[in-house]
VOVEX-932835 format. One line per 2 residues: number of its first residue (from 1); their letters; for each residue x, y, z of N, C-alpha, C. Coordinates in steps of 0.05 Angstrom, whole numbers. Atoms other than C-alpha are relative to their C-alpha. Example, Ala and Ser with C-alpha at 12.3 -4.5 7.8 and 13.67 -1.06 7.14 Angstrom:
BEGIN
1 = as = 18,-24,0,246,-90,156,18,24,0; -16,-24,-1,273,-21,143,-15,22,14
This chain:
BEGIN
1 = ms = -27,-6,-2,-538,-112,27,3,30,8; -9,-26,-7,-514,-48,65,18,16,-16
3 = ll = -21,-15,17,-480,8,26,11,22,18; -11,-18,-18,-430,47,69,23,15,-18
5 = tl = -20,-21,13,-394,113,41,16,10,22; -17,-8,-22,-339,124,90,8,31,-3
7 = ds = -9,-27,0,-325,197,109,29,5,3; -27,0,0,-255,184,127,16,0,-23
9 = te = -15,6,21,-200,195,80,31,-9,11; -26,10,-16,-146,169,130,4,-33,-11
11 = pq = 1,27,7,-120,102,99,1,-20,16; -2,20,-24,-105,69,164,-29,-6,10
13 = fn = 26,5,-11,-177,83,188,-17,-16,-22; 15,9,19,-206,61,124,4,-31,-3
15 = la = -4,31,0,-172,-8,120,-5,-13,24; 12,15,-23,-189,-19,189,-28,-5,3
17 = ae = 27,1,4,-258,-4,176,-7,-24,-13; 5,24,16,-257,-56,120,3,-27,12
19 = ey = -5,21,-13,-225,-107,162,-22,-6,26; 16,3,-22,-269,-93,223,-29,-12,-11
21 = if = 24,11,13,-335,-104,181,0,-30,-13; -1,29,13,-307,-166,145,6,-20,25
23 = sh = -8,15,-21,-281,-197,211,-19,2,27; 13,-2,-27,-329,-176,267,-30,6,-6
25 = tn = 31,-4,4,-397,-172,234,-7,-23,-16; 9,20,19,-440,-221,197,-16,12,-25
27 = dd = 15,-9,18,-469,-173,150,17,4,-28; -7,-7,25,-462,-166,76,0,31,-8
29 = av = -4,-25,5,-434,-99,55,14,9,-25; -23,-14,21,-405,-52,-1,5,26,12
31 = ll = -15,-26,-11,-361,3,22,14,15,-29; -14,-19,20,-341,63,-21,17,22,18
33 = wq = -20,-14,-16,-282,101,5,23,13,-18; -24,-13,8,-225,148,-9,23,5,18
35 = nn = -22,-3,-17,-154,155,15,13,24,-5; -18,-23,5,-111,220,20,26,-19,-11
37 = na = -25,11,13,-40,204,-16,7,-25,14; -12,24,-19,-19,133,6,13,-23,-24
39 = vi = -7,24,17,15,68,-25,-10,-22,19; 9,20,-13,-22,8,-3,11,-24,-9
41 = ig = -17,19,5,22,-52,2,-20,-26,2; 14,31,-2,-5,-130,-11,9,-14,24
43 = rn = -5,15,-25,-4,-174,47,25,-12,-5; -21,15,3,52,-213,22,24,12,-15
45 = qn = -19,-15,12,100,-161,-5,21,13,24; -19,-18,-16,164,-126,23,-5,29,-7
47 = tl = 6,-30,0,147,-56,36,23,17,-18; -23,-20,13,214,-25,16,4,-9,-29
49 = ae = 1,8,26,216,-65,-47,-20,8,-19; 21,-10,15,154,-30,-73,1,29,-2
51 = in = 5,-30,-1,164,44,-60,29,14,-3; -24,-17,-2,211,100,-74,0,15,27
53 = ke = -4,-13,-31,228,121,-3,3,31,0; 0,-33,0,252,189,-20,-22,13,-8
55 = ai = 32,-15,8,187,208,-59,-16,-6,22; 24,3,-26,147,180,1,4,20,22
57 = ek = -4,-22,-22,182,227,48,-2,26,-12; 5,-27,14,183,285,0,-27,7,-2
59 = yg = 26,-7,1,110,283,-10,-20,-7,25; 16,8,-25,88,259,58,-23,-20,-5
61 = is = 21,21,6,55,196,33,0,-22,17; -1,17,-16,29,147,76,4,-29,-13
63 = vv = -3,29,8,46,70,70,-10,-16,17; 17,14,-19,0,22,95,-3,-28,-12
65 = rr = 2,26,12,-3,-55,87,-34,-9,2; 32,10,-2,-75,-88,71,5,-31,5
67 = it = 3,28,-8,-98,-159,90,-3,-19,-28; 0,17,27,-107,-182,15,25,0,-16
69 = gg = -22,0,12,-56,-205,-30,1,19,-25; -2,-17,28,-34,-175,-99,21,21,4
71 = ga = -22,-16,1,13,-118,-115,-9,28,12; -1,-27,-12,23,-46,-88,-17,19,-18
73 = vf = 17,-19,17,-23,9,-112,-1,26,18; 1,-30,-11,-26,86,-103,-32,6,1
75 = hd = 26,-12,-6,-86,119,-73,3,28,1; 6,-30,-11,-108,193,-75,-24,9,-6
77 = lg = 29,-7,2,-168,233,-78,-11,0,-27; 11,6,30,-175,220,-154,-5,-26,1
79 = nv = 7,30,-1,-180,145,-138,-23,-3,22; 20,11,-15,-245,112,-113,4,-27,5
81 = ny = 0,31,-8,-240,47,-75,-30,-8,8; 25,11,-10,-296,-3,-66,7,-27,5
83 = sv = -5,28,-18,-302,-65,-20,-28,-12,0; 24,17,-3,-353,-118,-24,10,-21,20
85 = is = -4,16,-19,-358,-160,36,-26,-19,4; 25,16,3,-403,-222,31,7,-30,11
87 = sa = 2,25,-7,-417,-293,62,-5,-22,-22; 11,15,23,-440,-319,-4,24,-6,-16
89 = ls = -25,9,17,-376,-359,-26,-7,-17,-23; -3,22,24,-364,-396,-91,15,-20,7
91 = td = -11,23,-6,-347,-464,-85,29,-1,-15; -25,0,19,-288,-447,-136,20,16,12
93 = gl = -18,-16,-13,-253,-404,-88,-2,31,-10; -3,-25,11,-229,-336,-114,-14,6,-26
95 = df = 16,-6,24,-278,-308,-164,-3,32,-4; -5,-26,3,-255,-238,-187,-29,7,-18
97 = ek = 17,-7,22,-302,-230,-247,-31,7,13; 23,-6,-10,-363,-241,-205,-8,30,16
99 = fv = 0,-23,-15,-348,-183,-160,2,25,-13; -6,-22,13,-324,-136,-210,-22,10,-20
101 = sp = 23,-2,18,-386,-145,-255,-17,26,4; 20,-24,-6,-431,-93,-217,16,25,-6
103 = ik = -11,-25,6,-376,-39,-225,5,-1,-34; -2,-2,30,-362,-58,-298,-29,12,-11
105 = na = 26,-10,8,-438,-49,-309,-8,29,3; 2,-28,-7,-436,18,-272,13,17,-16
107 = le = -15,-15,14,-382,45,-315,-13,-2,-31; 17,-4,27,-423,24,-378,-21,19,-2
109 = sl = 22,-20,-4,-480,68,-356,12,24,-6; -16,-25,7,-429,125,-364,9,2,-27
111 = gv = -9,1,25,-409,102,-431,32,-11,-2; -28,9,-3,-343,73,-407,-5,-29,-9
113 = ka = 3,27,7,-335,5,-443,29,-12,14; -22,15,-16,-290,-34,-391,-2,-29,-11
115 = ef = 2,29,3,-267,-106,-401,18,-10,26; -17,15,-21,-243,-155,-346,18,-16,-13
117 = sg = -27,9,16,-170,-176,-363,16,-13,22; -20,15,-12,-123,-226,-337,-9,-10,28
119 = rn = 13,10,-23,-130,-246,-259,-19,19,11; 17,-17,-19,-159,-185,-229,-1,30,-9
121 = dl = -1,-29,9,-161,-122,-275,-24,7,-14; 18,-19,20,-212,-73,-311,20,14,-17
123 = iv = -16,-15,18,-182,-46,-373,-20,14,-18; 15,-15,23,-207,6,-424,24,4,-19
125 = ng = -19,-7,22,-168,9,-493,26,-9,8; -28,13,-8,-113,-35,-463,15,11,24
127 = ck = -7,-12,-25,-105,10,-402,-12,-12,20; 9,10,-26,-112,-12,-332,-15,24,13
129 = is = 15,-20,-19,-166,27,-292,-6,-8,29; 9,11,-23,-178,-19,-238,16,-26,7
131 = gn = -12,23,-12,-140,-68,-196,-17,-11,25; 17,12,-23,-173,-118,-150,15,-21,16
133 = aq = -12,17,-17,-156,-162,-94,-20,-13,18; 15,15,-21,-191,-216,-47,13,-14,21
135 = hi = -6,18,-23,-185,-250,15,-24,-14,11; 15,19,-4,-221,-310,41,1,-9,35
137 = sd = -6,10,-24,-232,-326,118,-28,-5,14; 22,8,-17,-282,-364,162,-28,4,-13
139 = gr = 28,-5,17,-336,-367,104,-3,25,-11; 2,-22,9,-332,-300,87,22,11,-19
141 = il = -21,-7,19,-299,-260,28,-1,30,-2; -6,-30,1,-271,-192,20,12,4,-25
143 = hh = -12,-9,29,-264,-166,-51,3,35,0; -3,-29,7,-237,-96,-65,18,8,-23
145 = gt = -11,-6,25,-215,-57,-120,4,35,0; -7,-28,4,-184,13,-141,-15,8,-26
147 = ll = 14,-11,25,-222,56,-192,18,26,-3; -11,-24,5,-176,107,-220,-11,22,-17
149 = fs = 15,-17,15,-217,164,-237,11,24,-10; -20,-24,6,-173,226,-238,21,0,15
151 = sd = -30,3,-14,-109,203,-204,18,17,-12; -27,-10,11,-43,237,-207,18,-25,-9
153 = ld = -13,27,9,-12,184,-249,30,8,-4; -27,-5,-1,54,219,-254,12,-2,30
155 = lm = -11,6,-30,61,217,-175,-2,-27,6; 2,25,-2,36,146,-178,27,-12,-14
157 = se = -26,13,8,93,128,-221,25,6,11; -27,-14,-18,144,169,-179,3,-22,21
159 = vl = -4,11,-26,127,135,-112,-1,-31,3; -3,29,1,121,65,-134,25,-11,-14
161 = rv = -24,6,9,187,65,-168,21,-4,19; -21,8,-20,243,27,-131,27,-4,-15
163 = ne = -24,7,11,317,18,-141,3,-32,2; -6,27,-6,320,-56,-153,25,-13,5
165 = nk = -25,9,-8,391,-61,-145,5,-3,27; -3,-4,-25,383,-45,-75,-13,-25,21
167 = ik = 11,18,-15,338,-98,-49,-9,-27,-16; 7,25,13,329,-173,-68,-18,-14,19
169 = sk = 24,7,-18,264,-196,-41,-9,-25,-16; 12,31,13,233,-268,-51,-29,8,4
171 = ai = 26,-2,-6,166,-236,-38,-11,8,-25; 13,-6,23,111,-226,-88,2,30,-10
173 = qs = -10,-31,5,128,-158,-127,-22,6,-20; 18,-13,15,81,-113,-166,6,-5,-30
175 = vr = -2,0,27,72,-120,-239,-10,29,-11; 8,-27,9,73,-51,-273,-16,2,-25
177 = sr = 19,-3,21,16,-35,-323,-1,26,-7; 13,-26,9,-6,17,-366,-21,10,13
179 = va = 25,-8,-15,-56,56,-328,-10,26,-15; 15,-23,11,-106,108,-348,-22,8,18
181 = ni = 21,-12,-15,-160,151,-314,-29,-5,-14; 25,6,10,-234,131,-320,-12,27,-14
183 = kd = 14,-23,8,-251,203,-332,8,9,-27; -11,0,27,-211,205,-395,-19,-16,-22
185 = fi = 19,19,17,-261,153,-426,-28,9,1; 25,-12,-3,-324,190,-402,-9,21,-26
187 = ps = 7,-21,21,-361,225,-461,4,32,12; -9,-25,-12,-333,299,-455,-26,21,7
189 = ei = 27,-19,-8,-407,330,-448,-5,-8,28; 7,3,-26,-408,295,-379,23,10,16
191 = dl = -26,-12,-15,-363,337,-334,-5,-10,33; 4,12,-24,-357,297,-267,26,0,18
193 = ta = -24,-1,-21,-312,299,-203,1,-25,8; 0,32,-14,-290,237,-162,-23,-1,20
195 = kd = 27,1,-20,-345,258,-111,-27,-4,-20; 21,4,16,-397,258,-168,1,-27,-6
197 = fi = -6,28,12,-370,190,-191,-10,-21,23; 8,13,-21,-383,165,-119,-29,-2,1
199 = ri = 30,1,-2,-456,186,-118,-13,-14,-26; 12,15,25,-469,159,-190,5,-34,8
201 = le = 0,29,-10,-441,91,-159,-21,-11,20; 18,7,-20,-485,93,-99,-27,-6,-11
203 = ky = 23,0,14,-544,109,-140,-4,-28,-18; 2,26,18,-530,50,-191,-2,-28,19
205 = lc = -4,19,-15,-513,1,-138,-28,-5,15; 28,-1,-12,-579,19,-99,-24,-12,-17
207 = en = 23,9,17,-622,13,-161,1,-29,-13; 0,21,12,-594,-48,-190,13,-24,16
209 = ys = -10,24,-13,-563,-93,-137,-11,-2,30; 20,4,-28,-613,-86,-76,21,13,21
211 = cs = -21,-13,-21,-559,-43,-36,-22,23,13; 11,-23,-15,-586,2,19,14,19,17
213 = ks = -17,-16,-11,-550,60,46,-3,1,30; -1,0,-26,-526,56,118,27,13,8
215 = al = -24,-14,-15,-470,84,167,6,-14,20; -10,12,-27,-426,62,222,-7,14,20
217 = te = 10,-6,-26,-446,65,293,21,8,13; -20,-10,-12,-414,100,346,19,-21,11
219 = ne = -16,16,-11,-390,37,375,19,-15,-25; -20,12,18,-362,8,308,24,23,-5
221 = ll = -20,-20,5,-324,75,299,22,-2,21; -20,2,-23,-292,66,368,17,-25,-3
223 = qi = -14,22,3,-272,-5,354,17,-3,-29; -19,-3,23,-245,15,283,23,12,4
225 = nk = -20,-18,-10,-204,69,313,21,-17,15; -18,15,-14,-176,18,361,16,-18,-16
227 = la = -18,18,15,-156,-31,308,18,17,-17; -18,-18,15,-127,28,265,24,4,18
229 = es = -23,-5,-16,-83,45,325,16,-23,7; -15,25,-10,-62,-26,348,13,-13,-26
231 = ky = -9,12,25,-48,-47,272,7,21,-18; -9,-13,24,-50,-4,214,14,27,3
233 = rt = -17,-23,-2,-16,56,243,26,-6,10; -27,10,-11,43,15,265,22,-6,-19
235 = wg = -21,6,20,110,6,237,3,-29,-2; -5,36,-3,109,-71,255,-13,-9,-23
237 = wn = 20,6,19,49,-79,211,6,6,-29; -3,-9,25,65,-37,153,27,-4,-13
239 = yg = -23,6,8,138,-48,149,15,-24,9; -16,21,-6,166,-97,192,-14,-31,-3
241 = ns = 15,24,10,112,-152,172,9,-9,-25; -10,9,29,153,-156,106,15,-29,4
243 = pk = -14,26,1,181,-225,87,31,4,-2; -25,0,2,256,-240,85,13,19,-24
245 = ya = -8,-8,21,297,-198,41,33,11,7; -31,-9,-3,372,-174,27,-3,30,-10
247 = fs = -7,-28,10,390,-100,20,30,3,0; -29,-7,6,453,-72,-8,2,29,-10
249 = ss = -1,-28,14,474,-2,-25,32,10,2; -28,-8,-2,540,32,-46,1,29,-7
251 = sy = 2,-29,2,549,105,-37,26,14,5; -25,-18,-8,606,158,-38,-8,25,19
253 = ls = 4,-17,-18,599,198,24,25,19,7; -17,-19,-5,637,255,53,27,-14,17
255 = cg = -21,19,-13,681,198,91,14,-16,-22; -13,19,22,696,159,27,-26,-16,-11
257 = tv = 20,21,9,659,98,-5,-9,-15,24; 9,18,-21,614,62,39,-20,-20,-14
259 = ei = 20,21,10,579,-4,21,-14,-12,21; 12,14,-25,527,-33,67,-18,-27,-14
261 = ql = 16,25,8,497,-103,62,-13,-8,23; 21,11,-24,437,-131,108,-15,-18,-10
263 = di = 24,22,4,394,-190,113,-18,9,21; 26,-10,-16,328,-170,140,-21,-20,6
265 = se = 23,20,-7,274,-217,174,-20,15,18; 23,-15,-18,209,-187,202,8,27,6
267 = gi = -10,-28,5,237,-117,187,25,4,23; -24,3,-18,297,-136,236,29,-6,-17
269 = ik = -27,7,14,369,-132,216,12,-21,16; -7,28,-12,393,-205,227,31,-4,-10
271 = na = -29,3,5,462,-198,193,12,25,-17; -8,-26,11,504,-140,165,29,-6,-7
273 = av = -28,-2,8,568,-123,130,2,27,-14; -1,-31,2,601,-58,119,32,-1,-17
275 = fg = -29,4,12,660,-48,65,3,31,-11; -5,-27,6,691,17,37,31,8,2
277 = df = -25,-10,2,752,60,29,1,20,26; 1,-18,-22,733,103,91,22,-8,25
279 = fs = -13,6,-28,777,112,155,-12,0,20; 14,2,-25,759,97,222,20,-3,26
281 = vk = -15,1,-27,783,101,296,-6,-28,16; 11,25,-13,740,43,323,-5,-22,-24
283 = pk = 1,24,19,737,-23,288,-32,1,-12; 27,3,14,676,-32,239,-18,-20,11
285 = ee = 18,23,-11,658,-96,275,-16,8,27; 19,-9,-18,631,-57,332,-22,12,-10
287 = fi = 23,-14,13,588,-16,287,-19,-24,-11; 20,20,8,561,-79,257,-15,-19,18
289 = sa = 14,16,-21,548,-114,320,-22,15,10; 25,-17,-7,505,-55,341,-23,1,-18
291 = li = 19,1,21,467,-58,276,-20,-25,6; 16,25,-2,442,-131,293,-21,4,20
293 = gt = 26,-1,-21,372,-134,324,-15,26,-7; 15,-26,3,353,-63,300,-19,-1,-22
295 = eh = 16,-4,25,295,-46,260,14,13,-24; -9,-16,27,308,-28,188,-23,23,-3
297 = se = 16,-24,0,273,38,203,15,24,4; -11,-26,-4,297,108,197,0,9,32
299 = ka = 0,-6,-32,273,121,270,16,-14,16; -19,20,-17,308,58,299,31,10,-7
301 = lr = -29,-4,8,372,74,262,8,29,11; -8,-25,-11,373,146,284,2,-3,28
303 = sl = -4,6,-27,363,124,353,25,-14,9; -28,15,-6,420,75,350,23,19,0
305 = fk = -22,-14,6,465,126,318,5,23,21; 1,-23,-15,450,179,374,22,-15,23
307 = nl = -13,15,-24,483,127,423,31,-12,-7; -24,12,11,542,109,377,12,28,-9
309 = dv = -19,-17,11,600,156,357,5,-5,-26; -7,10,26,589,145,284,23,10,-18
311 = ss = -21,-13,10,643,193,265,26,-16,7; -25,10,-7,692,146,301,1,-29,-21
313 = ff = 0,22,19,673,88,253,5,10,-29; -2,-8,25,670,133,192,8,28,2
315 = ig = -8,-25,-2,715,193,199,-10,20,-22; 8,-21,19,682,256,168,-28,-2,-9
317 = vk = 28,3,18,614,228,156,-23,14,14; 22,-13,-17,550,262,170,-27,-17,3
319 = ed = 17,20,-9,494,224,205,-22,-2,-25; 22,3,21,440,242,148,8,-14,-24
321 = el = -13,14,21,485,217,93,-1,-28,6; -9,26,-7,502,153,129,-30,-17,6
323 = ir = 30,14,3,423,140,143,-9,-8,-28; 11,4,27,408,146,67,13,-25,-9
325 = cf = -7,23,6,452,88,60,-11,-28,3; 16,29,-11,406,39,95,-28,4,-15
327 = f = 26,3,14,347,55,46,-1,2,-30
């Protein structure tokens, strides 16, 4: 089994690399990788129902959808991700414990006594240090997980928080758990960085699980970049691919109270209603009609509003405050 430690810290590239090796090769492989600050959304989730959009924008955090199910997770350079790609399928379907065991054993070699818990977690002293997800296709399995080594847990809590009153989603939503960093459980005399932790995992996996270090070829890098560009770097995959949901907000703006209600399907506004005590020159029905068929994205709405005289629908409104009503 080949062991690849990815040099990239771009989440879009790394998720594309994982999918490419899973879908376009016959090799069994273990990947170790890190992402710059990002929220990674489960395959079946509504993106906007999982994130604090204001915090995402404030900190410049990437939001990327993965091909596996499960809940949203936060990645930063204090987090280490691992992926196991194999053609050796169990007849019982998804088997999380089988793939988590090597990582659990590696942690024990550092004095960290982790336990497998629930469907797909590793915990230490009741705190989650690793969440895992799987995907099966064409006789192959992709198992991947997070390893919270020295992550910014405060930032994690902030960016994954959402106003549940705004979005009513029928999609699978994340279960919030008590989390902790692995570094806090390593004996104090052992001083490690996340990079050191990766080197230890490499050594342990090579010595105990017959892994041999490898690297991506130039052609693989080219194909992975193409996949990242066509899929993982697109609004359509990361946001538009969300299941149906209803959005509502009520805000007091410079023009008065504005209440927005939207029905969203595949990231597109299918139905809308607007209420409030604002004054207008043009009937609100014209504004509502213009919304239908528009992406539920800031970029699309700003483009739409440039072609509309929004102040004629909401006298005295500022475009930025009206945009905020939609998220």
